[in-house]
N, C-alpha and C positions, 0 to 999 in steps of 0.2 A: 465295746464290740457292737457292731451293727446287727440288728435283729429285725425280722419282719414276720408278722402273722398272716399267712396266706391261706385262702380257701379255694377248693375246686368243687364244682357241682356237677351233678348229673340229673337230667329229667327227661321225661317223654314229651317231645314237642308235638304241637298240633299243626298240621299242614296249612300254611298260609294264614293262620289266625294269630296275628301279631298281638292283639289285645290279650288273648288267653295266654300266650307264651310269656308276655311281659308280666302278667299276673303271677304265673308260676315262678318266674325269675324273682319277683319281689318277695315271695314267701321264703325263698332260699337265701336272699339277701338278708332278710330279718334273722334267719337262723344263723347265718355266718356271723352277723354282728353279735348276736347273743353269745357266740362261742369265741369272741375276741378277735375275729379277723379284721385286718386293715384293708384287705383287698380280696375280691372274690371273682373267679374266672369261670365262665360258662362255655359251652361247646360251639363249634362252628355253625354259623347261620342259625343260632338258637332262636332268634326273634321271628324268623319266617318258617323254620324247618328247612331241610336240605334235599333229601333224595327225591322228593316229588317234583322238584324243579327240573329234573331231566326231561320231563314231558311238556313243559310249558313253552308256549310261543313267546316270541320277543315282546309282543303286546302284553301278555300275561305277566312276564317278568317285570316289565315296566310298571305295572300296577303295584307290584310288591316293593319295588326299589324306592330308595329315599336318598336325598342329598345328605352328605356329611360335611359339616356338622349341623346343618339347619333343619334336618328332618324331625318329625314328631317322635320317633323312637329314641333318637339321641337326646331330645329334650326330656323324655321320660326317664332315661337313664341318669341324666344330670340331676333331675329332681330326686330320684331315689338315692343317688350318691350323697346329696346334701341332706336328705331326710334321715339317713342312717349313718352318715359320717364315715364312709369308706369308698374306695375306688371299685368300679365295676368294669369287667372286661366281657364283651359280648359281641356276637357276630350278626351281620345282616347283609342284604343286597344293597350296594351303593350304586347310584346313578350319577354320572359325571359327563355332561354333554350327551353324546349319543352312545356312550359306553356304560357297561354294567360290570361290577366287580363283586367278588366274594370278599367282604371287608370285615375286619375285626378291629374294635376300638377299645381304648381304655378311657374311661370317663370318670371325672370327679365332679364335685359341686360347681366348679368353675366352667366345666365343659370338657371337650375332647383333649386328653393329654397326648394320645398317640393314635395313629391310624395305620393299619397294615392291609395291603391287598394281596390275596393269595397268589403266589408265584406260579403255581401249577394247577389251575382250575380245569376240571374236565366234566363236571356234572351236567353242564349246559353249554352248547355251542355259542350261546349268546353272551357268555361271560368272558371278559378280557383278562389277561394275566397282569398282575402287578409286576413292577420292574425295579423294586428297590427293597433293601433290607431296612429294618427300623429298630433302633435302639433308643430308649428313652429313660428318663429318671423317674423312679417311683419310690417315694419315701426314703430317699437316700440310696436306693439300689438301681443299678443299671439293668434294664430289662429288654428282652427281645420278644418278638412274636413270629411264629411260623405255623401256618395253618395246615393241618392234616398231612396231605401228600408231601408238602414242603419238607417235612421232617424226615421223610424216607430218602430224600436226596441229601446225602451226608455233607456235601459241600455247603449247603445252606446253613446247617447248624454250625459248622466250623467258621464260616464267614460271619455269622451273627455273633459268635463268641469272640472272634478277633476284633470285632467292632466295639467290644467292651461288655457284652451281655454277661451278667452273672446269674440271671434267672430267665428262663425261656418259657413263655406261655405257649402251650401247644393245644389249641382247640381242635377237636376232631369230630367227625362222624365216621366211625370205622369199626371193623371187626365183623365176623359172622357173614362173610361173603366168599364166593368161590375164588380159588387161587390155584396156581400150579403146585403150591406147597402141599404135601400130604397132610390130610386131616382138616384142611380148611373147607369152608362151605357154609350154606345157610343153616339156620337153626329151625327145627320143626315148630310150626305155629302152635301145635297141640301142647308143647311144653310150656309155652307162654300162657295159653289159656288155662292150663292146670297148675299155674305157679303157686296158687294159694294152697292147694291140696297136696302138691308134690314139689315143693321148692328145691329139694335136693337134686332132682333130675335136671332142672334148668340150670342150677348153679354148676353142675358138672359140665354141661355144654358150654356155658359162658366162661368158665375157668379153664377149659381145655384148649386144644390147638385152634379152635375157631375164634376164640376170644382172647382171654388173658394170656394163655400160653403163647399165642402169637406175639402179643405185646411184649412179653418178657424176653423174646428173642432179640429185640432191637431197641426198645425204649430205654432200658437201663444203660445200654451202650452209648446212646447219644449223650446222656448225662455224664457218664464215667469218662468217655474219651475226651470230652471237652471241659470237664471239671466245672460243670454248671448245675444249678438246680433246674428241675423240670416240673412244670405244672400242667398235667395232662387232663383234659376234660373230654367227655364223650356222652352221648345220650344213652338212656336206658329204655328198653322197650322199642316200640316202632317209631322209626323216622321214615315217612313214606311207607313203602311196602317192605322195608328192610328192618329186621329185628336186630337191635344193637345191645351189646353186653355191658355198657357202662364202664365200671372199673375206673372211674375218675381217681387220679392219684397224684401225689407229690413225691418226687424222687430227689435225693440229695446228690452232691457231686461224686459220691462213691458209687452211685448207681443203685443205692438202697431205697426201697419204698418206705417212706416215713409216715404216710397217711394214705388210706385208700377207701373208697366207697365199697361196701360189701352187700348192700341190700338189693332187692329187685324192684326198687321204686325210687322216687325222687329223694336225693340225699346230698348233703354237703359235708365235706371233711376239711379239717383245719390242721395246719402244722406251723411251728415256728422255725424259720430258717435263720441260720447264723453264719456270719462271714468267715469264721475260723476254718470251716471245711473247704472253702474255696482254694486256699493255698496248700492245704494238707492233701488234697485229692491228687491222684496220679495225673489227671488231665491237665492240671496246672503245669506240671513238669514236662509233660509231653508237648504242650504248646511251646514251651521255652526251648525245647530240643529240636524244633523244626528246622529243616534245611530247604527252603522253598526254591533255591537255585537248582535243585535236582529235579523238581517236579512241577514248577510253575507253568512251564510251557505245555506240559502234558495235561494238566488240569484245565487249562484254558483252550485246548484244542477244540475246534468246532466239530459238531456232530449233529445228526438229525434225531431229535428226541422222540421217543415213543412213550406216550403218557397213558392212554386209555387202559383201565384195568380190565382183567379178564371178565368180570361180571357184566361189563358193558358191551362186550364183543358178542352181540347176538346175531 
């Protein structure tokens, strides 16, 4: 039976400081390797940080962006993958010609195994959307990648699964922002500053409807409905001026959480995934029961997408 030891990580990124972020990433790679991981996944744009880029000019963004696979950050990831003998998934800003992308890569000691460009970018008007799904082989497993908002459009998850994905990496920078949903919103900075003396208060906020409570409304459903494993990563602490709740986790095809970060700091968690659950899960049966002749034309009907989240509508 196929098995794979996977890790997901959370850490507090430093805005625009790629050297510092890669140093933190390396420390978590070391920890993941010690705990038996064969692959470790980090959050969206973890190499550069994310939220602060909403205020960057095109020239500023160009300074942060790199070519893939020839850029220095990819070379550093390749080195780390070889040094510690595991695959690393991480996010950065890619430049290709006169375009920039929110890009996520899977790197081993040989180089880039897979590259995915976010389909629904909104943090910066200078970022272009990707236009293809990606499914790749990783240690005998078929894997897909969907970045943050891409996972909220359920057609993306189903399409990636139908292309053969058994495990979907879902790097995020999410949670603790305003929404039309009751209970959502920013988390008070005072709770973060007092986290050492009163961690329980911050845990309540992070685990409530602003953070984990919101994740649990939809993240298990993506895994369950499609019968796939999910590797969710997210920063902990400040990304730009947004406080994020972390809760990096691995979910199985039943929608059950099998490993989850629970601290208020940098952390990595590891779980062994096994192929038996893929066909035992309800999502496997649901996919086989589909009747696309009923809804194919409905799902493909053109419409004008509305993407910008409430917290950006100032």
